[in-house]
C-alpha positions in Angstrom: 10.3 -33.3 -8.7 10.7 -30.2 -6.3 8.7 -28.0 -8.9 5.7 -30.5 -9.4 5.7 -30.1 -5.6 6.1 -26.5 -5.7 3.3 -26.5 -8.1 1.1 -28.5 -6.2 1.6 -26.6 -3.1 0.6 -22.9 -5.6 -2.9 -24.8 -6.4 -3.7 -25.8 -2.9 -3.3 -22.7 -1.3 -4.7 -21.1 -4.4 -8.1 -23.2 -3.8 -7.9 -22.6 0.0 -8.7 -18.5 -0.6 -12.3 -18.4 -0.4 -14.3 -17.8 -3.5 -15.0 -13.8 -2.9 -11.5 -12.5 -2.3 -11.0 -14.9 -5.4 -13.3 -12.5 -7.1 -12.4 -9.3 -5.1 -8.5 -9.9 -6.8 -9.9 -9.9 -10.4 -11.2 -6.3 -9.3 -8.0 -5.1 -7.9 -6.1 -6.4 -10.6 -7.8 -4.7 -13.1 -8.5 -1.6 -11.0 -4.5 -1.1 -9.9 -3.7 -1.7 -13.5 -5.7 1.1 -14.5 -4.4 3.4 -11.4 -1.0 2.8 -12.3 -1.4 4.2 -15.8 -1.9 7.2 -14.6 -0.1 8.4 -11.6 3.6 7.6 -13.2 2.6 10.3 -15.8 0.7 12.8 -13.3 3.9 15.3 -13.2 4.5 14.8 -17.0 0.5 15.7 -17.4 0.6 18.8 -15.2 4.0 20.0 -17.1 3.8 19.1 -20.7 -0.3 18.7 -21.1 -1.2 21.8 -19.1 1.9 24.0 -18.7 2.5 23.9 -15.5 5.6 24.7 -13.5 7.2 21.1 -11.7 7.1 23.0 -8.5 3.2 23.2 -9.0 2.9 19.6 -10.1 4.1 18.7 -6.7 2.6 21.0 -4.7 -0.8 19.4 -6.6 0.7 15.9 -5.7 1.4 17.1 -2.2 -2.6 18.3 -1.5 -3.3 14.7 -2.9 -1.6 12.5 -0.8 -2.7 14.8 2.1 -6.3 14.3 1.3 -5.7 10.6 0.5 -4.4 11.0 4.4 -7.7 12.2 5.5 -9.3 10.2 3.4 -8.3 6.8 4.8 -9.4 7.9 8.2 -12.6 9.0 7.0 -12.7 5.6 4.7 -12.2 3.6 8.0 -14.9 5.2 9.9 -17.7 4.7 7.6 -16.6 1.5 6.9 -17.4 0.9 10.6 -20.8 2.4 10.6 -22.0 1.5 7.1 -19.9 -1.7 5.9 -17.4 -2.8 3.5 -19.5 -2.9 0.5 -21.5 0.4 0.6 -18.0 2.5 1.2 -15.8 0.8 -1.0 -18.2 1.3 -3.9 -19.0 4.9 -2.8 -15.4 5.5 -3.7 -14.9 3.6 -6.8 -17.8 5.6 -8.4 -16.9 9.3 -7.3 -13.4 8.5 -8.4 -14.6 7.1 -12.1 -16.9 10.4 -12.1 -13.5 12.3 -11.7 -11.2 11.1 -13.7 -13.7 11.1 -16.8 -14.3 14.6 -15.8 -10.4 15.2 -16.0 -10.3 13.8 -19.6 -13.5 15.1 -20.5 -11.8 18.8 -19.7 -7.8 19.0 -19.8 -8.0 22.4 -18.3 -5.8 23.2 -15.2 -9.0 24.9 -13.3 -10.8 21.5 -13.8 -7.7 19.0 -13.2 -6.2 20.6 -9.8 -9.3 20.1 -8.0 -10.5 16.8 -9.4 -7.3 15.5 -9.0 -7.0 16.4 -5.0 -10.7 14.9 -5.0 -9.8 11.8 -6.1 -6.9 11.3 -3.5 -9.4 11.5 -1.3 -12.3 9.4 -2.7 -9.5 7.0 -3.7 -8.9 6.2 -0.4 -12.4 5.1 0.7 -12.0 1.9 -1.6 -7.6 0.8 -0.5 -7.8 1.4 2.7 -11.5 0.1 3.9 -9.8 -3.1 2.0 -8.0 -4.5 4.5 -10.9 -4.5 7.0 -13.0 -5.6 4.3 -11.1 -9.1 3.7 -11.2 -9.6 7.8 -14.8 -9.7 7.2 -15.0 -12.4 4.4 -12.4 -14.3 5.2 -11.6 -13.7 9.4 -9.8 -17.1 9.6 -6.9 -16.2 6.6 -4.6 -14.2 8.8 -2.0 -12.4 6.3 -3.3 -15.2 4.0 -5.8 -12.7 2.6 -4.0 -9.9 2.3 -0.7 -11.4 1.1 -2.8 -12.9 -1.7 -4.7 -9.4 -2.7 -1.1 -7.5 -2.1 0.6 -9.6 -4.6 -2.2 -9.2 -7.0 -2.5 -5.3 -6.2 1.0 -5.5 -7.3 1.4 -7.3 -10.3 -1.7 -5.1 -11.7 0.3 -2.1 -10.6 3.5 -3.3 -12.7 1.3 -3.8 -15.9 -0.1 -0.8 -15.7 2.7 1.2 -15.5 4.0 -1.0 -18.6 0.9 0.3 -20.8 0.8 3.7 -19.8 3.4 5.1 -21.5 2.0 3.2 -24.8 -1.4 4.9 -24.1 -0.4 7.7 -23.0 1.6 8.2 -26.5 -1.6 8.1 -28.6 -3.9 10.2 -26.1 -3.4 11.3 -22.2 -7.1 12.1 -22.3 -7.5 8.1 -23.3 -5.2 7.3 -20.4 -7.9 8.3 -18.3 -10.9 7.7 -19.7 -9.1 3.8 -19.7 -8.5 4.3 -15.5 -12.8 5.7 -15.5 -13.5 1.9 -17.0 -11.2 0.1 -14.8 -13.1 1.8 -12.1 -16.4 0.7 -13.1 -15.5 -2.6 -13.8 -14.0 -3.1 -10.2 -17.3 -1.6 -8.9 -19.4 -4.1 -11.1 -17.3 -7.2 -9.9 -17.5 -6.2 -6.2 -21.4 -5.4 -7.1 -22.0 -8.4 -8.5 -19.3 -11.1 -7.2 -18.9 -10.2 -3.6 -21.8 -10.6 -1.3 -21.4 -9.0 2.3 -21.4 -11.3 5.0 -24.9 -11.8 6.9 -23.8 -10.7 10.4 -21.2 -7.5 10.4 -19.5 -6.4 13.4 -19.9 -2.7 12.6 -20.0 0.0 14.4 -24.1 1.0 13.9 -24.7 -2.3 15.4 -23.3 -1.7 18.5 -24.9 1.7 18.8 -28.0 -0.2 18.3 -27.4 -2.2 21.2 -25.2 -0.4 24.0 -25.0 -4.0 26.3 -22.3 -4.5 23.6 -20.1 -1.5 24.0 -17.6 -3.3 25.4 -16.5 -4.4 22.3 -15.5 -0.9 20.7 -13.0 -0.6 23.8 -9.3 -1.5 23.3 -6.7 -3.1 26.2 -4.0 -0.7 27.3 -2.1 -3.3 25.8 -3.6 -3.4 22.5 -2.8 0.6 22.4 0.7 -0.2 23.0 1.2 -2.4 20.1 -0.8 -0.3 17.8 1.0 2.6 18.1 4.5 0.8 18.0 3.3 -0.3 14.2 1.6 3.2 13.2 5.1 4.8 14.1 7.1 2.2 12.8 5.0 2.1 9.3 5.0 6.2 9.0 9.2 5.6 9.2 9.1 2.8 6.9 7.2 4.8 4.2 9.2 7.7 4.7 12.3 5.8 3.9 11.2 3.8 1.6 9.0 6.9 -0.8 12.9 7.8 -1.8 12.8 5.0 -4.3 10.2 7.2 -6.4 12.3 10.3 -5.7 15.7 10.8 -4.6 17.1 7.6 -6.0 15.9 8.5 -9.7 17.8 11.8 -9.1 21.2 10.1 -7.5 20.8 7.5 -10.5 20.6 9.7 -13.4 23.7 12.4 -11.7 25.9 9.1 -11.7 24.8 8.4 -15.8 21.7 5.9 -15.5 18.7 6.9 -17.9 14.9 7.0 -17.0 14.9 3.6 -18.6 17.1 2.2 -16.5 15.2 3.5 -13.4 12.0 2.6 -14.5 13.5 -1.2 -15.2 13.7 -1.1 -11.1 9.9 -0.8 -10.8 9.3 -3.3 -13.3 11.5 -5.5 -11.4 10.3 -4.9 -8.1 7.0 -6.2 -9.9 8.5 -9.4 -10.7 9.9 -9.6 -7.7 7.4 -9.5 -5.4 5.7 -12.7 -7.1 9.0 -14.3 -7.7 10.3 -14.0 -4.1 7.0 -15.7 -2.7 8.9 -18.6 -2.2 11.7 -16.9 -0.1 8.8 -15.0 1.5 7.3 -18.4 2.7 10.4 -20.2 4.2 10.9 -17.4 6.2 8.0 -16.7 7.8 8.1 -20.6 8.2 11.6 -20.7 9.9 12.8 -17.6 10.5 10.3 -15.2 11.5 6.8 -16.9 11.8 5.2 -14.1 14.0 4.2 -10.7 12.9 6.8 -9.0 15.0 9.6 -10.4 13.6 8.4 -10.5 10.1 7.9 -6.2 10.2 11.4 -6.0 12.0 13.1 -8.3 9.5 11.8 -6.1 7.0 12.6 -3.2 7.9 16.2 -4.8 8.5 16.2 -5.1 5.1 15.6 -1.8 4.0 18.7 -0.8 5.8 20.5 -3.3 3.8 18.3 -2.0 0.6 19.8 1.5 1.2 23.1 0.4 1.9 23.7 -0.9 -1.4 22.6 2.3 -3.0 25.0 3.5 -1.1 28.1 1.7 -2.5 26.7 1.0 -5.7 29.2 0.5 -8.8 27.4 -0.7 -11.7 23.4 -1.0 -12.1 23.4 -5.0 -11.4 23.9 -3.1 -7.7 20.4 -1.2 -7.9 18.9 -4.4 -9.1 20.3 -6.1 -5.8 18.9 -3.2 -3.6 16.0 -3.7 -5.3 15.8 -7.0 -4.7 16.4 -6.8 -1.1 14.0 -3.9 -0.8 11.1 -5.5 -2.3 12.0 -8.8 0.1 11.2 -6.3 3.2 8.2 -5.1 1.0 6.7 -8.7 0.7 7.0 -9.3 4.6 6.0 -5.7 6.2 3.0 -5.3 3.8 0.7 -8.2 4.5 1.7 -8.5 8.2 0.5 -4.7 9.2 -3.0 -5.5 8.9 -3.4 -8.9 9.3 -1.8 -8.1 12.8 -3.8 -5.0 12.9 -7.1 -7.2 12.5 -6.2 -9.1 15.2 -6.0 -6.4 17.5 -8.3 -4.1 16.9 -11.8 -4.4 18.4 -14.8 -6.1 16.0 -16.7 -2.7 15.7 -13.7 -0.6 14.6 -11.7 -2.4 12.7 -12.2 -0.1 9.7 -10.8 2.6 11.3 -7.9 1.3 13.0 -7.1 -0.2 9.2 -7.6 3.4 8.1 -5.5 4.9 10.1 -2.7 2.1 9.7 -2.8 3.2 5.8 -3.0 7.1 6.9 0.8 6.6 8.3 1.6 4.8 5.2 0.2 8.5 3.3 2.1 10.4 6.2 5.2 9.0 4.7 4.7 9.0 1.4 4.5 12.8 1.9 7.0 13.7 4.0 9.6 11.1 2.5 10.0 13.1 -0.7 10.1 16.5 0.8 12.5 15.6 3.6 14.8 13.5 1.3 14.7 16.5 -1.5 15.8 19.3 0.9 18.8 16.9 2.3 19.9 16.1 -0.9 19.7 19.6 -1.8 21.6 21.3 1.0 24.0 18.0 2.5 24.4 15.4 -0.6 23.9 12.1 -0.9 26.6 11.3 1.3 24.8 12.1 4.0 21.3 11.5 2.9 21.8 7.6 2.3 23.1 7.3 6.4 20.0 8.9 7.2 17.6 6.7 5.6 19.3 3.7 6.9 18.7 5.3 10.4 15.2 6.3 9.9 14.2 2.2 8.9 16.7 1.5 11.7 13.9 3.3 13.9 11.1 2.1 12.1 12.6 -1.3 13.1 13.2 0.1 16.5 9.2 0.2 16.8 8.4 -3.4 15.6 11.0 -4.5 17.6 8.7 -2.6 20.2 5.6 -3.9 19.2 7.4 -8.1 19.0 8.8 -7.8 22.6 5.3 -6.4 23.9 3.4 -8.9 22.4 5.1 -11.9 23.2 4.5 -10.0 27.0 0.6 -10.4 27.2 -0.9 -13.1 28.0 -2.2 -15.3 24.7 -6.2 -14.2 26.0 -5.1 -10.8 25.0 -2.7 -11.3 21.8 -3.2 -14.2 19.6 0.0 -16.1 19.6 0.2 -15.5 15.8 1.3 -12.5 16.7 
């Protein structure tokens, strides 16, 4: 009877999601699948199709991440001024045009500036998405963020598994398929998701000076946001090693690229399969956002400890499972907490800044990990990564401690 009860609870939770969020999720799934067909193959494309070195591929990837970081902040600010729907559509259309251009003209002089520009425009439809979820479902808490997070990762898992097959026929086709998914996402957003009638945008407050106080933030909120931003940057600095140094480490121990790639397939499966455990942890162990984030980074520390002591392939699968459980604790809690703390007219900016910290960690992490791996080896790298995750845990626990001290009128009890 347990499985019937679980299915009933799953059905009830899905029905509780508002229609605009469910429609948006369809677009997110399609688009994330299209994007995941491209990004795992970019280094191979630059090296084998465009004939550039791996160093140059890494440099362009760094520039793309940098432009994405800037785009997160700019996109969040534009969200506050013009509203979520316009910003998301503008980013989708721009990215579709850039990806199409790359597919048509497969030369380095077109690819390099276009892919860097795409890093900027991609931020316009991923970064402000969290603020848009708050607009569409303000009472949803972490539910809306978790719902789209799971859908997005399921799409990424499907896209990553199909990308290699499509690329074996034509790399040009990979970019065209990605462009199509961007257009489909924009069509779904345009036709199926209508913006709320009353949007607390920065532009509205500019027009009514009497409400300027809504754009200010109490000092307590500033401390909480700073702690979350620092924790997010440090957590992503550590997490990014799974796409950089962990692959090298596994290869030196005799594991194939296929076995490494299977870890990311497992990641996508775990994100969905571990949701029941997530519900239990949120209900009984870590009911507040701060405790969820802190527990998540402690699990990161455990995952790197397992990698450091791995003696066979199942250890890596277990490490990925532990890491994924930490990830699904942190990922929805962060934007939900920011949504409750940020002034209504500045939610886009602060959600964008949160995402920019993640982009910064993804930029710095592989560089720091690569330098440490080359100069001091994995025996030093893994303890350092455990320490970085530990610092992230301290930042999140600082958030949790300050959140408990603030009055309920200043910070929601759900924090």
